[in-house]
Every structure is written in C-alpha cells, then in structure tokens.
N, C-alpha and C positions, 0 to 999 in steps of 0.2 A: 714759145707762146706768142701768139699774135699780138702786135702792138696795141690794137684796139682792146683786146681782153686784158692786157697789162694796165691800160689806163683805167678801165672800169674797176678792176680789182684793187688797184692802189688807191683810187679815189674813194671807194667804199671803206677801205682800211684806214683812211685818214679822216674821212667825214665822221664816222662813228666816234672815235675818240674826241674829236673836236667838239662834237655835240655833247658828249658826256662832260668834257671840261667846261663847256659854256654853261652847263647847268649850275655851276657854282656862282655864276655872275647873275643870271636871271633863271629862275627855276623852269619855266614852261615855254615862254615864247621864243627865247633865243635859241635853245637847242632844236626846237621845231623849225625855226627859221633856217638854221644851218643845213638840216636834213632836206627841207623843202628847196632851198637854193641849190644844193648839190643835186638833188633829183632832177630839177628843172635843167640844170646845166648838163647832166648826163643824157637827158632825153634830147636836148638840142644838139649835143655832140653826136648822138646817134643819127639824127637827121642830117648833120653835116657829112658823116661818114657815108650814109646812103647816097647823098648827093654827089660826093666826090667819086664814089664807085660808079655812078651813072654817068658822070662826066668822062671818066676814063673808059667807058664802054663803047659801044658802036657809034655814038654820036647822034643817034636818033633820039627823039623825045626831049630835045633841049628846051623847048617851050614848056613842057610839062615840068621839067626839073626846076626851071626858073619860077614857075608858078608855085610849086610846092615849097621852094625855099622861102618865097615871099609869104606864103600862107603860114609856114612854121614861124616866121619872124612876127607876123602880126598876131598869131596865136599866143606866142610867148609874151608879147606886150600886153595883150588882153588879160592873160592870167596874172602877170605881175600887177597890172592896174587893179584887178579884182582883189588880190591880196593886200594891196596898199590901201584900198578903200575900206575893206572889211576889217583889217588889222588883226587877223588870227595869229599871226606870227610877227617877230621882230624883223623889220626891214634890213637891219645891219646883219642879222643872221643869215638872211637871204644873200646878202652881198658876200658874206664870209664864205658861204657854200659855193657860190659861183667862182670866187677867187681861188678856193682850194682845187676845184676841178680844173680851172684854167692853168694853175701853176703845175698841176700833175701833168696836164697835157704838154706843156712846154718842156718840163724835165724829161719826160719819157720820149718825147720827140728828139730832144738833144741827145739823149743816151743812145737812141736808135741810130741817129745819124753818125754819132762817133763810132759805133759798132760797125756800120756799113763802110765807113772811110777805112777803118783798120782792116777790114776783110778784103779790100780791093787791092 
C-alpha cells in the first residue's frame, strides 16, 4: 500500500475514536474540533504531497508551486482565524486533530524508512 494512503487510513482510524473519546469530556464542541482539525491537517498534507510531487517532477512551474504553497498556507490561516472568531468548535480539539495527523505522519515515515533500510 502506498505510504500516503497508509497515512490517510491510519489518521482516520485514530481520529474517529479520539473524537468519540473526547465526547466524554465535552459533548459537542471538542469532538467536532478533533474532526475539523484532523480534516484540515489531512487537506494540508494532501497539498504538501501534491507540491512535493511537483517538485520531484520536471522542475518547470516552480513559481506556480511556490504560489500554491503560500496560497494554501494563507487559506489555512484564514480558515483557522474564522473558526477561532466564530467559536463553533473547541480550539484545543483542533489542536488535537492536527497533532494526531502529525504524529501519524511521523510514525509512518519512520516505519517506511526502517523498511527501506532493511530492504537495501
């Protein structure tokens, strides 16, 4: 299975139980925050993957790739600022969702690098 697909699958498999478990702490806003944070992190990760694949490509369109990366970052900040301003979800839940996806990316990257070292 592709590393990117593993990251998506494992992130979702961890985010859903984390959201369910956080419902015992705060009924609505914390689980929604975990799911929203995880979704934003996965969307951002998808953009990073697309940018990295473009970087490894022919090398043309470097300016476009830089612009899209900056645009994605500004868009992420705007969405987070809107969420913080409107307060529909718990900000600590968003942070937990981001952290879960980040840890899954680190663990899966480490596992993949260990597998590649063993196979060489």
